[in-house]
N, C-alpha and C positions, 0 to 999 in steps of 0.2 A: 504493500500500500504506500504510494508515493507521499501521501500527506500525513503519515503517522507521526513522523518526527515533528512536524509543524504543529500538529494537534497537541502532542505532549508538551511542546514548548509553551503553547497557549495555556494549557492547564496549570503548568508550573508557575506562570506569571500570576494567574488568578489566585492560586494557593498561597504564593508568597505575599500577595497584596492582603489577603484575608488575615494571614498571620501577623503582618505588619500593623494591621488595624488593632489587633489584640495586644501586641507587645510594642508599645510606643517608645520604650527606652531600652534599646539594645546596647549593652556595654561595648565600648570601642575595642577592647581586647578580644571579645568574641568575634566581632566583625573582621578584625585583622587576621585572626587564626583561621577563620572559615575561608577568607579570600586566599590565604597562602595555600590551604589545602586544594582549593579549586585551581589555583595557578599551577600547582604540581601536576595535577591530573591533565590539565589542558596541555602542558608542556610534553607529557608522555604521549598523548594522542597525536600531537604535532610531529613528534619524532617518528612514531610508527607510520604515519601517512607519508612523510617526506622521503623515507628511505625506499619507497616503491618506485622512485623515478628511474627511467631507463634512458631518456633523452635529455641528459643534463645540459647540453649545449643550447638546445632550443629553449629550455626553461630559463637558463641564465640570460639569454638574449632577450626573451620576453619580459622578464622581471626588470632587467636594466632599462629597456626602452620604456616600459610602463612606469618605472620609478622616475625617469627623467621627465616624462609627461606629467606625472602627478606632482613632482617637486616644482616643475616649471610653472604650473598653474596654481601652486600652493593648495592642492586639493584638500589635504587634511585640515589646514588652517581655515580654508573657506567653508568647509563643512561645519567646523566648530563655530565660526562667526555666524553662519546662517542659522545654526541651532540657537545661539544666544539671542540673535535678533528676533527669531520666531517666539522664543520664550517671553521676551520683553513685550512683543506686540500683543500676544494673547493675554498676558497678565494685566495689561492696561485696559483691554476691551472686554473682559469677561470675568467669570468666577475664577479668581486667582488660585484657589485651592484645587479646583478641578483641572484647569488648563495647564498650570505649571507642572503638576505631577504627570499629566498626560504627555505633554511635549517632551519633558526631560526623559521620561522612561522610554518613549518611542525612539528618540534619537540614540539612546544607549543600546536598546535591543535590536534596532534595525540596521544602523550604520555600522558595518563591520564585516570582516572576512568570513566569520563563522556562519552568518546568515546565508551568504551566497554559496559557499562551499558545502555547507550542510544540506541546503535545499537541492543543490545539484546532485549530491551524493544520494539523497533519498529518491530523486526522480530517475536518475540514470541506472542505479543498481540496487535500489531498495535498502541501502545501508543508512541507518539513522543514528549511528554512534555520535557523530559530531553534533547533531541537533539535540540528542539526549543530554550531552554534556552542556551544551548551550542552555538547555532548558533548566538544569539545576543552577547554572550561573545566573540566568535571568530571574529565576525564582528567588534566589537569595538577594539579588539586587532589588527586586520588587519589594521584598520585605523591608529592606533598609530604606529605600526611597519612600515607601508608604509611611514609615514611622516618622519621617521628617516633612514630606510634601503632601501627604493626605491621600484620599481615596481615588483621586484622578488617575493614579498609576494604573488601575485595573483596566481602563479604557485603551491602554496601549496594546492590549492583546489583539485588537481589531486590525491595525496596520501591520502588526507582526505576522499574523496568520495570512492576511491578504498578500503581503510582499513575498514571504517565503513560500506560500502555497503556489503563487503564480510562477515562481522560478522552478519549483518542483514539477509542476504540470507542463511547463515548457520543455523541461528536460525529458519528460516522458515522450513528448512529440519528437524530439531529436532522436530518441531511442528507436522510434518507428521508421524514420526516414534514412538514417545513416547506416551503411553496411556494418555488419557486426564486427568484422575484423578491424575496421577503422575505429569504431566505437570503443572496442576493448582497449586499444592503445590510448585513446583519448581519455577514457576514465582513469586509467593508470596514471597518466601524466598530470591531469587536472587535480587528482587526489594528492599527488606529490606537491604541487604548487600550493594547494590549500593547506597542506601540512606545514609548509614553511611559514605561512601567515599565522596559522594557529600556534605554532611554536613561538613566534614573535609575541603573540598575545599572552601566552603563558609567561614568557620572560618579563614582559611589561607588568603583568599582575604581581609577579614576585619582586618587582623593583630592581631587577638585574639590569635591564636595558630600558631605554626610552625611544623605541623605534616608532617612527611615524608611519604606522601601518596603512593609513588612508592614502598616503602618497604612492603606495605600491599596488593598490587595487587595479589600476588600468592594466597591469601586467597580466591579469587573468584574461581580459578581453583581447589583448595583443596575442597571447598564446593561442586562444581559440582561432583567431584569424590565420595565424601562421600554420597551425597544425592542420586545419581542414583545407587551407589553400594548398599546402604541400601534398597532403594525402590525395586530393582529387586531381592535382596537376601531374603528379608523378606516380 
């Protein structure tokens, strides 16, 4: 079922929000310890996925070109600026408790490599491990955000499910139209690229690095263009 990971992700966000409404004062030491545990698991998953790569050169070229594009247009910085501007706009024009929680949570849960890679993985090969991990991470973050920003966090489940579900269903269509031999190689390589990004997320969560992952995201789309272009031309 292509949407299983997305559905579990939505359920965890709802559960985290409900728990956050009950426990409004979570000690910082518990938040830190839980995030470190999540960071370790995310790092392990990233390594497991990344070592599947066969075509290292194509992945390297795609990531480098994507990183240059992302850094050139300040992609991560602009995403953050857009998010802050959106938060300010809605907090001025509506119920601040609802809108701030909704916008903040949506940006955290939707903008990231795990959303894209996890949804692709679910749609292409029915593997939901990445989205299951993201679900626990989002559930914990929903609990923390709700304890500070209020019940508006729960409405972020709508864009999360629509966004990830759309990617997963699109991946299912790719699965139908692309020859199996080409698709098998593509799944292997795109999983490896996703693993690199997820490894970076884990290292950032653990405060080991400060990688601007958003700047690298164009690399996924560059790789898709290169891979299918090469496969169908040669």
